[in-house]
N, C-alpha and C positions, 0 to 999 in steps of 0.2 A: 231825276225825272220826277216831275211834280204833275199830281192829279187835284182836280179841284171838282167840287159837286155843291148846288144849292136846292134846296126842296122847300116846298110850301107847306108850314107845319100841318096844314087844314087838310093837306093829300094823305097824310100819314093818318090821320085822326080819321077819316073817312074810311079808309083801308082795313083800320081795326075796327070801326064799327060794323063794317058791312061782312067783312071775312072772319073777324074774331083771332081765335086762338090758330085755325090754318094760316092765316097771314104772319101771326106773330112767331109760331115755331119755324115757319118757313124761312124768315128773314133774320131772327135774333137768337142769340143762345140764352141760356138759362140766367145766366149771370148778368147777361144786359137787361134782361127782363125785371131780374129782381132789383139791381140798381135803378132802372127807370121809374119803376113803379112804387119806389119808395119816395120818389120826389112828387111835389104838389104839382109842377109843370111836367108830367109825364110824357105828353106829346112832343114837347119840343127837345126833351131828353132822347126820344125815340127817333125823332125825325133828324137830328145831330148826328147818331149813328148810322142812320141809313145814306146821309150825305158822306159821312167819313167811308163808309164800305163803298159806295160807289166811286169817289175819289182813289181809295186804295185800288179798287179795281183798274181804272184807267191807268193810274201811275204802273202799276204791276203789266200790264198788257203792252203799255207802251215801250217798257223798259226791257221787258223778258218776251212778249208775245205769247203769254201765259195767263189764260182767263180763270179768275177764281170766282168762287162763289160765294153768296152772302154769308153762309153761315160758316164758311171757311176763314172768315175774318171777324175775329173777337175785339169789340172797341170795350175797352175797359177804363175804369175811372175812378177816382176817390174824391171826395169832396175838398176842392181847394187845391187841387192839383192838375196838371195837364193830363190829358188822356194819355193811352197808347195801346197800340195795337199788339194780340197775340195772332198768329197764323196759325190754323188748325188743318193746315195740308203741309205733308212731309214734303212733298218735291217743291212748294212754293217756299219753304223754309232753306231748302238747299239752293234754290236760285237765288235769296236773297243773300246766301253767303256772309261774309262780313261786314256787309252793308246793313247803314241804320235805316229801318223805316219809322219816320216822324210824322205824327199826325198833329193837326189841330182843329178844334170844333169852336164854335160859335153859334149863338140861338137868340133870336129874341121872340118878340109876340107873334109875327106871322111867318118868319122865314129861320132855316139852318143852313148853314154853310160848313163846309170842310175841305181841309186842304192835306194829301198826302205828299211826303217828299221820301223819295228813294237817295239815298246818298252813293256816291261814288267810292270804291275801295279805296 
């Protein structure tokens, strides 16, 4: 099952400026915030993670009929390596079983996009 999402980076920047900590804590984990704010292009980093979470939510719901929340999806990255996702919901991890959850993120000046793929057993 595949999920895809695209977001205009400016949308995430406006949300951060308007709602600040309340927005950030509602959507992102501390590790995600630490990682993104260590980058000069923190807006596109946050936007790519937003898109990734949306893509995972879509793929998970279509495959399992289970609705995840943003903070139950942690998008982890290391410079120079592909992103990976950790699910912070025990029921979701059980549903995933032996399947792989693979994500791909990309961003440029104005937009960020992500896809999520849940493999078959």
